[in-house]
LUMVOSE-234083 format. One record per residue (C-alpha): x, y, z. Coordinates in steps of 0.25 Angstrom, whole numbers, padded with zeros to 4 digits, always signed. Layout:
XYZ/...
***
This chain:
+0306+0356+0430/+0305+0370+0424/+0308+0370+0409/+0310+0383+0400/+0307+0380+0385/+0311+0392+0376/+0306+0391+0361/+0316+0399+0353/+0310+0395+0340/+0313+0384+0330/+0305+0373+0323/+0299+0367+0336/+0290+0378+0337/+0288+0383+0323/+0275+0384+0316/+0272+0386+0301/+0271+0400+0294/+0271+0405+0280/+0286+0405+0280/+0288+0391+0286/+0289+0387+0301/+0292+0398+0311/+0293+0398+0326/+0280+0399+0334/+0279+0409+0345/+0268+0401+0351/+0276+0388+0352/+0278+0389+0367/+0263+0388+0369/+0262+0376+0360/+0273+0369+0367/+0267+0371+0380/+0254+0365+0375/+0262+0353+0370/+0268+0351+0384/+0254+0350+0390/+0252+0337+0383/+0263+0330+0391/+0259+0327+0405/+0274+0323+0409/+0279+0337+0406/+0278+0343+0420/+0289+0353+0419/+0287+0368+0421/+0289+0373+0407/+0290+0387+0402/+0290+0388+0387/+0293+0401+0380/+0295+0406+0365/+0305+0416+0363/+0299+0429+0357/+0307+0428+0344/+0307+0414+0340/+0318+0410+0330/+0319+0400+0319/+0333+0394+0324/+0339+0397+0310/+0338+0411+0314/+0345+0409+0328/+0357+0417+0332/+0367+0418+0343/+0358+0429+0350/+0347+0418+0350/+0356+0409+0358/+0358+0420+0368/+0343+0423+0369/+0340+0409+0372/+0351+0408+0383/+0347+0421+0390/+0333+0416+0390/+0337+0403+0397/+0346+0410+0406/+0335+0420+0410/+0326+0408+0414/+0337+0399+0420/+0333+0400+0435/+0318+0397+0431/+0319+0384+0424/+0326+0370+0425/+0328+0368+0410/+0327+0375+0397/+0323+0371+0383/+0325+0379+0371/+0317+0376+0358/+0325+0380+0346/+0326+0378+0331/+0335+0366+0327/+0343+0374+0316/+0351+0381+0327/+0347+0373+0339/+0362+0368+0341/+0367+0382+0341/+0358+0387+0352/+0360+0374+0360/+0375+0376+0359/+0374+0391+0363/+0365+0388+0375/+0376+0377+0379/+0387+0388+0379/+0379+0398+0386/+0374+0388+0397/+0386+0380+0399/+0384+0368+0408/+0369+0372+0411/+0363+0365+0423/+0350+0365+0417/+0345+0359+0404/+0344+0369+0392/+0339+0361+0380/+0337+0366+0366/+0328+0358+0357/+0318+0360+0346/+0312+0352+0334/+0313+0348+0320/+0298+0349+0317/+0289+0360+0324/+0280+0356+0335/+0267+0358+0328/+0270+0347+0318/+0265+0333+0321/+0279+0326+0319/+0288+0335+0327/+0300+0333+0336/+0296+0345+0344/+0290+0340+0357/+0300+0328+0357/+0312+0337+0358/+0305+0347+0368/+0301+0335+0377/+0315+0329+0375/+0321+0342+0380/+0312+0343+0392/+0316+0328+0395/+0330+0332+0395/+0327+0344+0404/+0321+0334+0414/+0334+0326+0414/+0341+0338+0420/+0340+0333+0434/+0346+0320+0430/+0360+0323+0433/+0359+0335+0424/+0360+0327+0412/+0352+0337+0404/+0358+0350+0409/+0365+0359+0400/+0361+0364+0386/+0357+0353+0376/+0349+0352+0363/+0338+0341+0363/+0333+0336+0350/+0328+0322+0345/+0331+0315+0358/+0345+0320+0360/+0350+0330+0370/+0363+0336+0365/+0373+0345+0371/+0370+0360+0367/+0383+0363+0361/+0384+0349+0354/+0371+0349+0346/+0372+0350+0331/+0360+0351+0321/+0362+0339+0313/+0349+0336+0305/+0338+0345+0299/+0327+0335+0298/+0329+0324+0308/+0322+0323+0322/+0336+0322+0327/+0342+0336+0322/+0354+0337+0332/+0366+0329+0334/+0378+0330+0344/+0389+0326+0335/+0401+0326+0345/+0394+0324+0358/+0385+0314+0364/+0371+0319+0366/+0368+0322+0381/+0356+0313+0381/+0346+0305+0371/+0332+0304+0374/+0324+0292+0370/+0314+0286+0380/+0324+0290+0391/+0336+0299+0391/+0349+0293+0388/+0360+0303+0394/+0374+0303+0390/+0385+0304+0401/+0391+0317+0401/+0406+0319+0405/+0405+0334+0405/+0410+0340+0418/+0400+0348+0425/+0403+0363+0425/+0395+0375+0431/+0385+0381+0422/+0388+0394+0415/+0379+0403+0408/+0385+0413+0397/+0376+0420+0387/+0384+0429+0379/+0379+0438+0368/+0383+0433+0355/+0385+0440+0342/+0378+0434+0330/+0389+0436+0320/+0401+0432+0328/+0402+0418+0323/+0402+0411+0309/+0403+0398+0303/+0414+0395+0293/+0411+0383+0284/+0422+0375+0278/+0419+0369+0264/+0426+0364+0251/+0432+0377+0245/+0429+0386+0256/+0437+0399+0254/+0440+0411+0263/+0430+0419+0256/+0419+0410+0261/+0423+0413+0276/+0427+0428+0275/+0413+0433+0277/+0410+0424+0288/+0423+0428+0296/+0420+0443+0296/+0424+0452+0307/+0412+0450+0315/+0414+0435+0317/+0422+0431+0329/+0420+0416+0328/+0418+0405+0317/+0415+0390+0316/+0423+0384+0305/+0416+0372+0300/+0427+0363+0295/+0429+0349+0289/+0431+0337+0297/+0440+0338+0309/+0441+0353+0307/+0447+0355+0293/+0446+0366+0283/+0454+0370+0270/+0469+0372+0274/+0474+0376+0260/+0465+0388+0259/+0474+0399+0265/+0464+0410+0263/+0454+0402+0271/+0464+0399+0283/+0469+0414+0283/+0454+0418+0284/+0453+0410+0296/+0466+0414+0302/+0462+0429+0300/+0449+0427+0307/+0455+0419+0319/+0466+0429+0321/+0456+0440+0322/+0449+0432+0333/+0438+0424+0326/+0437+0411+0333/+0435+0400+0322/+0431+0386+0327/+0433+0374+0318/+0421+0364+0319/+0419+0352+0310/+0408+0351+0299/+0407+0337+0302/+0395+0332+0310/+0403+0326+0321/+0418+0326+0325/+0428+0336+0329/+0437+0346+0324/+0452+0341+0326/+0460+0354+0324/+0473+0351+0316/+0470+0337+0313/+0471+0340+0298/+0479+0351+0291/+0466+0357+0286/+0462+0359+0301/+0476+0363+0305/+0475+0375+0296/+0462+0380+0304/+0470+0379+0317/+0481+0387+0311/+0470+0397+0307/+0466+0399+0321/+0453+0390+0320/+0448+0384+0333/+0443+0369+0334/+0429+0367+0338/+0432+0352+0340/+0419+0345+0340/+0409+0356+0342/+0397+0357+0333/+0397+0370+0324/+0385+0375+0331/+0392+0374+0345/+0405+0380+0339/+0397+0392+0333/+0389+0395+0346/+0401+0393+0355/+0409+0404+0347/+0397+0413+0348/+0396+0410+0363/+0411+0413+0366/+0411+0425+0358/+0399+0430+0365/+0407+0428+0378/+0417+0438+0373/+0428+0428+0373/+0440+0431+0364/+0445+0421+0353/+0455+0414+0361/+0445+0411+0372/+0435+0406+0362/+0445+0397+0356/+0449+0392+0369/+0434+0389+0372/+0433+0380+0360/+0446+0373+0363/+0440+0370+0377/
***
């Protein structure tokens, strides 16, 4: 099997500096040396570090596009792809790749680590070797094909992953969807009921300031959101309470949302809760959002909703088509 491994940056390949940990430009060579110690790794690996490595806290939608185009350019040369990435925004990147490589017929796996590889107590090689193991399973009825995030022994659908813990070995969860597989001594795969559809690749340019996030909190006022809903914004993720609720007695707040949706801004309602779904109109406080033109994000993570808005806007869809895409 030919596997392409791209180091985009992140903790896994970081080394100390005067200002704290920074990505190591020589990490690809260090990882190659690590592989030499494993006789069972008989695959043909190509490991590359990107010219401009990023701490994932600095990642932007243009970085998602850059990674996707790199994979696309090498598609015919490799059987599987692994992206080594920082954990802070790994879920966003995994979601972006899952939208850009829909129904991928090869594994594309995003992983990284909580502790740099040079440390004695690190999860770096455990996660890298786990991602490789998942790639090896791609011939097993295609169970590992598609875009996934692998971390702490769990293979999660790319658009279902959520960064759930800052200091645990298992940093990611899949709050509203079963993991694709769990790696113990052997793999335990979940049965998939998804219909098999043809693969599509769409990598649109994305505007970095096109989408924002609107947090709901006790005492939120229209003034808190006005700057966020500026004229450059075309989409917003509204982080609501519970099953999709926000203050329904604040006329100015609702009017601000209605004005934005009337001018074509797509506002997607996603719950602040760690799991569960938005049920549009279940409560009066949620019905007010529906009346203001807000679209339900159902059980999406906020990372996936944020990325999907960027992706659909990048495709040039109008607000009606984007809302339809979320409904579907």
